[in-house]
N, C-alpha and C positions, 0 to 999 in steps of 0.2 A: 503494500501499500503507501504508497505518494499521499506526502504532507507538510503542504506550505502552507508560512502562517502569512497574516497578506495585515496589512489596518483594520484594528476588530473584529478579522474574521482567521476563521479555514476555510482549503480547495484542498478537497483531498478528492486520491484516486478511488470511488468508493460506491457499490448499488447502493443506490436512490434509498434501499431500507435501513443504510447505516444508521446505528443512533448518532443522535444531533449534540452533541456535550465532548467536551474538550479536556481533559484536567492532566497537562504532560508533571510527571513527577517532580515536588521536591520548590510548586510553586503553590505558596501554602490559599486557601479563597477558591474563592467558584472566577470560571472564567466568561462574560455572559455577551451577550451582543453575536454570540459564534454562528456562522453562516455555512453548509456543509454546501460546495458547487462537484458534481460526474465531471470528471474530465476525460477529452476524448483521446489522451495519452499520454504523455511527453515526447516531443521532437531533437533528434540529438542535432548539440551548439553545430554551428558550423563547421568547417576543415579552417585550421589561424582565427579560432578565436581567445581574444584573450581574458581573463575576464580584471576590472580596473580592481577586483580587492583583491584578490592574492596571485604573490607572485609565484608560483612553483619555483623556478629558479634561482632568485633572491634567496627562497623558505626551503635549499636544497643545497646552495654555498653556504649558508651558517650552520644547516645540520653539519656537511661535510666540515665545516673547520671544528666546531664542540667535538665530530670523533676523530680530526683530526691532532687534536692538543688534548683529550680525555688519556687516551694510552698509552703508557710510562715508558719510552726504551731502557730507563737504566735497572725496571723488575721486569724483562724482559717481556716487553710493551702489555703490560696488565695495568689495564683501566679501574677506575675508582666508580666504584655505587653509592659509598655511604658518602654521597653531598648532602649539604648539612646551611641551603646561602648564608645563614643570617650567624652564624657559628664562624670561630675567627681558629684555626684556621678550614676552611668552608669542607677541607676533605683529610680526613686520617692525613698523616707520611706512614709510609713502609706501608703491607701488605695490603689488601683487600678480600677476610675471611671470606665474603659467599659470590668475589667476582671467578674464581673455576668453574669452568664448566657451563656457566646462566652468563654475565652478563658481556665477558669477551668472548663469549659463544654466539648469543645478538643481535652487539656492534658489528663482528662479525660477515650478520647477514645485512648487515646496511650499508656497508659500505660498498656494494655490486650495489643497491638497489638513488644510491646516493648519484653516486657515478653516471648511471643511464638519465640521471634528472642533468645535470648540468653537461651529458654527450661528455663525457671522459671515457676514454677506450681502458687504460694501463693504468693496473690499481697503484697509489705513492709508497710512498718509505713505512711507515704506521699503516698503512694497511695492510700490508705486505709479512710485515712485524709481525701483528695481530694471526692473521692468516697461518700464519706459521708456532706462531702458543701454539694455538684450538689443536691446530695437526697433531701436536704436539704429545695431543690427550690420547692420541690412540695406540692399542697396543695391537699385539701380535695377536689376542684372543677377536681384534674387530670392539672391542668396547671401548667410549672412555674411562680413561682414569683417572680419576680427579678428590680433589679435597674435598669433607660434606658439609663446607660452610654454608652452601649456599642451599641444600634440606633444615638445618637450622638458622636460617634467620630471623630468626623474633629471640632467641639464646644470644649468640652476636650481638645487637641491640645491646642484650643486662649482661652484656661484658665476657659472655661466660668462649673461652679459648678451645679453639676449632686447634685440632692435634694436622699434623701432614700427613698422616695415614688417606690413600686414594680408595676409595670405590667405585667401583663402577656403576657410571654415573644411568640409571632410566627412565626416571624422575621423570628427569624434562627433554622434548620432544629434541630443542636445542641443544641436550651434553650427549648425545645417538649418530644425529643421523647429519644438520649439518655442517661438521669437520673438512666435509668430501666435497660442502657445496659450488665451488668454484670447481 
């Protein structure tokens, strides 16, 4: 179903017997003066359309900038998961126990998407380093072996230390499958 909220009305692509009320989650009170209009479908945007509101290339460039500045080469391209913008420093120094097999693997998936948006063909130095890190989790048995910090997120926030022992990570798809992405 397609819903479009317009000034003072709601337009829905729905059958005429659709209930004529609208109560979005998180909006207190009642919404009145709602009108429901059946639509004939949605037409695709014309080729070459550029939104005056959204610039995907700028968004992609900022996202790629964040991806390139987050992993730390001195820590084998380990990125930071636990970022707290209102603290100083904003990220803890040293290793981040939640990252292995989780945050780093997700970032590994994000790079090709950002490069595609920006029309970049070749991975950069940081992307290559992060990808090599993620591939390093694979062992002869074909499983990704990582410390269990991503299973213990709440405990890590409470100050519990994660040991160096590695476990086969099967809880998360990205812990097993994405390592072969490129």
